[in-house]
C-alpha positions in Angstrom: 48.8 120.8 -29.8 50.6 119.1 -26.9 49.9 119.8 -23.2 53.4 120.9 -22.5 53.2 123.5 -25.3 50.0 124.9 -24.0 51.5 125.3 -20.5 54.6 126.9 -21.9 52.5 129.4 -23.9 50.4 130.3 -20.8 53.6 130.8 -18.7 55.1 133.0 -21.5 51.9 135.1 -21.6 51.9 135.5 -17.8 55.5 136.5 -17.7 54.8 139.4 -20.2 51.4 140.4 -19.0 52.7 143.4 -17.0 55.0 144.6 -19.7 52.5 146.8 -21.6 52.9 149.9 -19.4 55.4 151.3 -16.8 54.0 153.8 -14.3 56.2 156.8 -13.1 54.5 159.0 -10.5 56.2 162.1 -9.2 55.2 164.9 -6.8 53.5 162.9 -4.1 54.5 160.4 -1.4 53.2 158.4 1.5 49.5 158.1 1.9 48.7 160.2 -1.2 51.0 158.0 -3.4 49.4 154.8 -2.0 45.9 156.1 -2.5 46.5 157.3 -6.1 48.0 153.9 -7.1 45.0 152.2 -5.5 42.6 154.3 -7.5 44.6 153.7 -10.7 44.3 149.9 -10.2 46.3 147.1 -11.7 48.6 147.8 -14.6 47.1 146.8 -18.0 47.8 143.4 -19.6 46.6 144.2 -23.2 46.6 147.0 -25.7 42.9 147.7 -25.1 43.4 147.8 -21.3 46.4 150.1 -21.7 44.4 152.6 -23.8 41.6 152.7 -21.1 44.1 152.9 -18.3 45.8 156.0 -19.8 42.5 157.6 -20.7 41.0 157.3 -17.2 44.2 158.1 -15.3 43.4 161.8 -14.6 39.9 161.1 -13.4 41.1 158.4 -11.1 43.8 160.6 -9.7 41.3 163.4 -9.1 39.1 161.0 -7.2 42.1 159.8 -5.1 43.0 163.4 -4.2 39.5 164.4 -3.4 39.0 161.4 -1.0 42.0 162.8 1.0 40.9 166.4 1.0 42.9 167.8 -2.0 40.5 169.6 -4.3 42.9 171.8 -6.3 45.2 169.1 -7.6 46.9 169.4 -11.0 48.1 166.5 -13.1 50.6 166.6 -15.9 50.5 163.5 -18.1 53.2 162.4 -20.5 53.1 159.1 -22.4 56.2 157.6 -24.0 55.1 155.2 -26.6 57.9 153.5 -28.5 57.0 151.3 -31.5 58.4 148.4 -29.8 58.8 147.7 -26.1 57.0 148.9 -23.0 55.1 152.2 -22.9 55.7 154.6 -20.0 53.1 156.8 -18.3 54.7 159.6 -16.5 52.5 161.5 -14.0 53.6 164.7 -12.3 51.1 165.6 -9.6 50.7 168.8 -7.7 48.2 168.1 -4.9 47.6 171.7 -3.9 46.5 172.9 -0.5 44.6 170.4 1.7 41.0 170.9 2.9 40.9 171.5 6.6 37.9 170.4 8.8 36.3 173.4 10.2 33.8 171.6 12.5 32.5 168.2 13.3 28.8 168.0 14.3 27.7 164.5 15.4 24.1 164.8 16.7 22.4 161.8 18.3 18.6 161.5 18.8 16.5 158.8 20.4 17.4 156.4 23.3 20.9 156.0 22.0 21.6 159.4 23.4 21.7 157.9 26.9 23.6 154.7 26.1 27.0 154.8 28.0 28.7 152.4 25.5 27.8 154.7 22.6 28.9 157.8 24.5 32.2 156.1 25.3 32.6 155.4 21.6 31.8 159.0 20.8 34.3 160.3 23.2 37.0 158.0 21.7 36.7 159.5 18.2 40.0 161.2 17.2 38.6 163.3 14.3 38.9 167.0 15.3 38.6 170.5 13.7 41.9 171.3 12.2 42.4 167.8 10.7 42.8 167.3 7.0 39.6 166.0 5.5 39.6 162.3 4.7 36.6 160.7 3.1 37.7 157.3 4.4 37.6 158.3 8.0 34.2 160.0 7.5 32.8 156.8 6.0 34.4 154.7 8.7 32.7 156.8 11.5 29.4 156.5 9.7 29.7 152.7 9.4 30.9 152.3 13.0 27.9 154.2 14.4 25.5 152.1 12.4 27.2 148.8 13.4 27.3 149.9 17.1 23.7 150.9 17.0 22.6 147.5 15.6 24.8 145.7 18.2 23.0 147.6 20.9 19.5 146.9 19.7 18.6 150.1 17.9 17.1 148.3 14.9 15.0 151.3 13.7 18.0 153.7 13.6 18.7 155.8 10.6 20.7 158.9 9.5 18.5 162.0 9.2 21.5 163.9 7.7 25.0 162.8 6.8 26.9 165.2 4.7 30.3 166.8 4.1 30.0 170.4 3.1 33.2 171.6 1.3 34.1 175.3 0.7 36.7 175.0 -2.1 37.5 178.7 -2.1 38.4 178.6 1.6 39.7 175.0 1.6 37.5 174.1 4.6 34.9 171.4 5.2 32.1 170.8 7.7 31.0 167.3 8.7 27.4 166.8 9.8 26.0 163.5 11.1 22.5 163.4 12.6 21.5 159.9 13.6 18.1 159.0 15.1 18.2 155.7 16.9 14.6 155.3 17.7 13.6 153.0 20.6 16.0 150.3 21.8 14.7 146.8 21.5 14.6 144.4 24.5 15.4 140.7 24.8 12.2 138.5 24.7 11.6 134.9 25.4 14.5 132.4 24.9 13.5 129.0 23.4 15.6 125.9 23.1 15.5 123.3 20.4 17.4 120.0 20.3 18.4 119.8 23.9 17.6 116.7 26.1 18.2 118.5 29.5 15.8 119.5 32.1 14.1 122.8 31.1 15.0 124.4 34.5 18.6 123.6 33.9 18.6 125.2 30.5 16.9 128.3 31.8 19.6 128.7 34.5 22.2 129.0 31.7 20.6 132.3 30.5 23.1 134.9 31.8 20.6 137.8 31.5 17.1 138.7 32.5 14.2 138.6 30.0 13.3 142.3 29.3 17.0 143.2 29.4 18.1 145.7 26.7 19.2 143.9 23.6 23.0 143.7 22.9 25.2 141.3 21.0 27.3 141.0 24.1 24.4 139.3 25.9 23.9 137.0 22.9 27.6 136.1 22.9 27.5 135.5 26.7 24.7 133.0 26.3 26.6 131.2 23.5 29.7 131.1 25.8 27.7 129.7 28.7 26.3 126.9 26.5 29.7 126.1 25.1 31.4 126.0 28.5 29.0 123.4 29.8 30.5 120.8 27.5 27.0 119.3 26.8 26.7 120.4 23.2 28.6 119.8 20.0 26.8 122.5 17.9 25.3 125.7 19.2 23.3 128.4 17.3 21.9 131.4 19.1 19.6 133.2 16.7 18.0 136.6 17.5 14.7 136.7 15.6 14.6 140.4 14.9 12.0 140.1 12.1 9.6 138.4 14.6 9.9 141.2 17.2 6.6 142.2 18.9 6.3 145.5 20.8 10.1 145.9 20.6 10.8 142.4 22.2 13.3 140.2 20.2 12.7 136.5 20.7 15.9 134.4 20.9 16.0 130.9 19.4 18.7 128.5 20.5 19.4 125.4 18.5 21.8 122.8 20.1 23.0 119.3 19.3 24.1 117.1 22.2 27.6 115.7 22.3 28.2 112.0 21.8 27.4 110.0 25.0 31.0 109.0 25.5 34.4 110.1 24.4 37.8 108.5 24.9 41.0 110.6 24.6 44.5 109.1 24.5 47.4 111.4 25.4 51.1 110.7 25.0 53.8 112.9 26.6 56.9 113.1 28.6 58.3 114.9 31.6 61.4 116.8 30.7 63.5 118.3 33.5 61.4 117.0 36.4 63.1 113.7 37.1 65.8 113.2 39.7 68.1 111.5 37.3 67.6 114.2 34.6 66.0 111.6 32.3 63.0 111.9 30.0 60.0 110.2 31.7 57.3 109.0 29.3 53.6 109.4 30.2 50.5 107.8 28.8 47.1 109.2 29.7 43.7 107.7 28.9 40.6 109.8 29.6 37.0 108.7 29.4 34.3 111.3 29.5 30.5 111.2 29.7 29.4 114.8 29.2 25.7 114.1 30.0 24.6 111.1 31.9 21.0 112.1 32.4 18.5 115.0 31.9 19.8 116.7 35.1 23.2 117.4 33.4 25.3 115.1 35.6 28.6 114.0 34.1 31.7 112.0 34.8 35.4 112.0 33.9 37.7 109.1 34.5 41.5 109.3 33.8 44.1 106.6 34.0 47.7 107.8 33.8 50.8 105.7 33.6 54.4 106.9 34.2 57.3 104.9 35.5 56.5 104.2 39.2 53.8 106.9 39.1 50.5 105.3 38.0 47.3 107.4 38.8 43.6 106.6 38.6 41.1 109.4 39.3 37.4 109.5 38.6 35.1 112.5 39.2 31.3 112.6 39.1 29.8 116.1 38.8 26.3 117.0 39.8 25.0 120.5 38.9 23.2 122.2 41.7 21.7 125.7 41.2 23.8 126.3 38.0 25.6 123.9 35.7 28.8 125.9 35.7 28.7 128.1 38.7 27.5 125.7 41.4 28.7 122.1 41.2 29.0 119.1 43.5 31.9 116.9 42.7 32.5 113.3 44.0 36.1 112.1 43.6 37.7 108.7 43.9 41.4 108.1 43.3 44.3 105.7 43.6 47.7 107.4 43.1 51.3 106.6 43.5 53.9 109.4 43.7 57.5 110.0 44.5 58.9 112.8 46.7 62.3 114.1 47.7 65.4 111.9 47.2 66.9 109.0 49.2 70.7 108.8 49.3 73.3 106.4 50.8 76.8 107.6 51.9 79.7 106.0 49.9 82.8 106.0 52.1 85.1 105.4 49.1 84.0 108.6 47.4 83.1 110.3 50.7 79.8 111.6 49.3 76.1 110.7 49.3 74.7 109.0 46.1 71.1 108.8 45.0 69.4 105.5 45.5 65.7 106.3 45.1 62.9 108.5 46.4 60.3 108.5 49.1 57.4 106.6 47.5 53.8 106.8 48.7 50.6 105.0 47.7 47.5 107.1 48.2 43.8 106.3 48.3 41.3 109.1 48.4 37.6 109.8 48.3 36.2 113.3 48.4 33.1 115.5 48.1 33.6 119.1 46.9 31.1 121.9 46.4 32.4 124.5 44.1 30.6 127.9 43.6 31.4 130.8 41.4 30.3 134.0 43.1 29.1 137.2 41.4 32.4 138.9 42.0 34.2 136.1 40.1 35.6 134.5 43.3 35.6 130.7 43.2 34.6 129.3 46.5 35.0 125.6 47.4 34.1 123.5 50.4 35.4 120.0 50.7 35.4 116.8 52.8 38.2 114.4 51.8 39.3 111.1 53.1 42.9 110.0 52.6 44.7 106.8 53.4 48.4 106.9 52.4 51.1 104.2 52.8 54.8 105.1 52.7 58.1 103.9 54.2 60.2 106.6 56.0 63.5 105.8 57.7 62.7 102.1 57.1 59.5 102.5 59.1 56.1 101.7 57.5 53.4 104.3 58.0 49.7 104.0 57.0 47.9 107.1 58.4 44.3 108.0 57.7 43.1 111.6 57.4 39.6 113.1 57.1 40.2 116.7 55.9 37.6 119.4 56.1 38.7 122.2 53.7 37.7 125.5 52.2 39.3 127.6 49.5 38.9 130.8 47.6 40.5 131.8 44.4 40.2 134.5 41.8 41.7 134.9 38.3 41.6 138.2 36.4 42.8 138.4 32.8 43.1 141.4 30.5 42.0 139.2 27.6 40.8 135.7 26.8 43.9 134.7 24.9 46.2 131.9 25.9 48.9 134.4 26.5 47.3 137.4 28.4 49.1 140.7 28.5 48.2 141.3 32.1 46.3 139.7 34.9 46.7 138.1 38.4 45.7 135.0 40.3 45.2 134.6 44.0 44.4 131.5 46.0 43.7 130.9 49.7 43.0 127.5 51.3 42.7 125.9 54.8 42.3 122.3 55.7 41.7 120.8 59.1 42.0 117.2 60.5 41.3 116.0 64.0 41.7 112.5 65.6 38.2 112.9 67.1 36.9 113.2 63.5 38.6 110.2 62.1 42.2 111.3 61.5 45.4 109.8 62.7 46.8 113.1 64.0 45.7 116.7 64.4 46.7 119.0 61.4 45.9 122.4 60.2 47.1 123.1 56.7 47.2 126.7 55.3 48.2 127.7 51.8 48.2 130.8 49.7 49.4 131.4 46.1 49.8 134.5 44.0 50.7 135.2 40.4 50.9 138.6 38.7 51.5 139.4 35.0 51.9 142.7 33.3 53.2 144.0 30.0 55.1 147.3 29.7 55.7 149.2 26.4 54.2 146.3 24.3 57.2 144.0 24.2 58.3 143.9 27.9 56.5 141.4 30.1 56.9 140.6 33.8 55.7 137.4 35.5 55.9 137.0 39.3 54.6 134.3 41.6 54.7 133.5 45.3 53.7 130.2 47.0 53.4 130.1 50.8 52.3 127.1 53.0 52.3 126.0 56.6 51.4 122.8 58.4 50.4 123.3 62.1 51.1 120.0 64.0 53.1 118.8 67.0 56.7 117.6 66.6 55.8 114.0 67.5 53.1 113.9 64.8 55.2 115.1 61.8 56.1 111.5 60.7 52.4 110.6 60.5 51.7 113.5 58.1 51.8 111.8 54.7 54.1 113.1 51.9 51.2 114.4 49.8 50.4 116.8 52.7 53.9 118.0 53.3 55.8 120.7 51.4 58.5 120.1 48.9 60.2 122.4 46.4 61.7 122.0 43.0 60.4 121.6 39.4 59.3 123.8 36.6 56.5 125.4 38.7 58.6 125.9 41.7 62.4 126.3 41.6 63.8 125.5 38.1 67.1 123.7 37.9 65.9 121.1 40.4 63.7 118.1 39.8 60.0 117.9 40.8 59.7 117.9 44.7 63.4 117.2 45.1 64.1 119.9 47.8 63.1 120.0 51.4 64.2 119.1 54.9 65.9 115.7 55.3 66.6 113.0 57.9 69.9 111.1 58.5 69.7 107.6 59.8 71.5 104.3 59.8 69.8 101.6 57.7 69.3 98.0 58.8 72.4 97.1 56.6 74.5 99.6 58.6 74.7 102.3 55.8 74.4 106.0 56.5 71.3 107.1 54.7 69.9 110.6 54.0 66.2 111.0 53.0 64.4 114.2 52.0 61.1 114.0 53.7 59.5 117.4 53.2 58.8 120.2 55.6 56.2 122.0 57.6 56.7 125.3 55.7 57.0 126.5 52.1 58.1 129.8 50.7 58.9 129.9 47.0 58.9 133.0 44.8 59.9 133.8 41.2 60.6 136.9 39.1 60.7 136.5 35.3 61.3 139.1 32.6 60.1 138.3 29.0 60.9 140.2 25.8 58.9 139.7 22.6 61.1 139.3 19.6 58.0 138.8 17.4 54.3 138.4 18.4 54.8 134.6 18.6 58.4 134.4 20.0 59.9 135.8 23.1 63.0 135.3 25.2 63.1 135.2 29.0 65.3 135.5 32.1 64.2 134.3 35.5 65.2 134.1 39.2 63.5 131.4 41.4 64.2 131.4 45.1 62.9 129.7 48.3 62.5 126.2 49.7 60.5 123.9 51.8 61.9 123.9 55.4 61.5 123.2 59.1 62.4 125.3 62.1 65.7 123.6 62.4 66.5 123.3 58.6 66.2 126.6 56.7 68.2 126.5 53.5 67.2 129.1 50.9 67.8 128.0 47.3 68.3 130.3 44.3 68.3 129.4 40.7 68.6 131.5 37.6 68.4 130.9 33.9 67.2 131.9 30.4 64.3 130.7 28.3 62.8 130.9 24.9 59.0 130.7 24.4 56.9 130.0 21.4 53.3 131.4 21.6 51.7 128.5 19.7 48.0 128.3 18.7 47.4 125.9 21.7 49.3 128.0 24.2 52.8 129.1 25.1 55.5 126.3 24.8 58.4 127.2 27.0 62.0 125.9 27.0 63.8 127.1 30.1 67.3 126.3 31.4 67.6 126.5 35.2 70.9 126.6 37.0 71.2 126.4 40.8 73.6 128.9 42.3 74.8 126.6 45.1 75.1 123.0 46.3 72.9 121.7 49.0 73.4 118.8 51.5 71.4 116.6 49.1 71.9 118.1 45.7 75.1 119.1 43.8 75.0 122.4 42.0 72.5 121.4 39.3 71.4 122.5 35.9 68.2 121.3 34.2 66.2 121.9 31.0 62.5 122.3 31.5 59.9 122.0 28.8 56.4 123.2 29.7 53.2 124.1 27.9 50.1 126.1 28.8 48.9 129.5 29.9 50.4 131.1 32.9 46.9 132.2 34.1 
């Protein structure tokens, strides 16, 4: 027999496998209909199966009705069995009156009686006297209580009584659940295997105290702490319940260190953030050493190339009292960046035309201590040295700054997803430089940032942000403040519709060649806000509409800018990918009324 004939025969059999019986159910709908069909099972695919299906139909229907509280159901069965063709099973069902729950008695004994998590679960139950009896809900509640008890460390718990008492004459039912939890187990010693780090460092990663009441939440938090360090490639946190002694559960942790070095190559492009509205390619090479020695020190070095914007930055991290919550970071960087826009007046067209941007080469070295406080505030202290070279109004500047800084920030999210339904972010920072401490001029730099997200009625989401900044310096010192410390506006994280750092106060001067030149040099102040409405078409797609407003400005140049636009967002597995179209509502002295497409990726919090 040929292979093609066998395949044809199998396909023919499959096509007619469901033609042995047609099911016609009348008298019920909704949940009852679905439950009855589920109990009846798949339609028969042979003569023997058909006979068994019809024979057992009434028993299966009775079981389906009983599970939903209908104990007086009646079934009329009619079988149409032609000599040739498909048989038909016609079922006319009268479910009868439902059984009503008369009372629900859930009685807890043991230490679980005083567990607030279990009491919250108990208060959240929706089953009430007056409901129609449903065996599925009853079994679900039983299972939930056992699962919750085990997750909370009540390993000796058991049901003393679990029963549904049905009075078929009165069509009523009483539910009784009596659960004795016994004593709650405690967390015992935590041992580590496979790690090459200092034992004190590993112990500091345990986010709970020994002797704490056992809970899977504590076990999960330990796993998360180990994962967040970046030291390990494989992590297993194993509660050894069977080796418990005197109600103490020892915890065994098995880890495997990550490779000593990793190199990551990233390719990308800036879309919507270039002055000429072009696509700007980017190449990024990152070298990481997650664990340099037994004290958990690590380094990360990145080299990024973009047209006229190369960057080199290396960071050496030293854990102090905690590998995650208390770190000392030493940074060294060489960066080139562009700011604002430079224009030359064309007397023929009687307008300014772009000729370039304000370029700056920056060398930095910094020391930062970063601490996470118990209330989830992130506190940082920093000492940073900067030397920056730039040419402004055809004058070369090369100032040096030694900045003493401090910052506080806090992020609150309603969930750990990449697209949280609600949350907020707040950031406050201050930096100070003084000539007597090694800086070219005196400067006090203050910044604050806010972002707030909330979702209303499931599909309606609001995102707002506000960025404020101020540089306190004398008028004659402004030119010596490097561009990286001034304020500019524009870009996908500022005012959409304008390129990155395109907006701000400008200077007019006559160049050495006699041309009238205008250069955006940034300002002492920043005030930028945004309001965005998002609507979810599906769980993974949404549309948006936004208003961005504000600018960077000086006392003598205050020019508010407003842009509006729509957007479409895809909530991908690696985070939201957003395509926004920004349109400026008016022309400025340096920018025509623009429009710009912005493509961004990443969580908003």
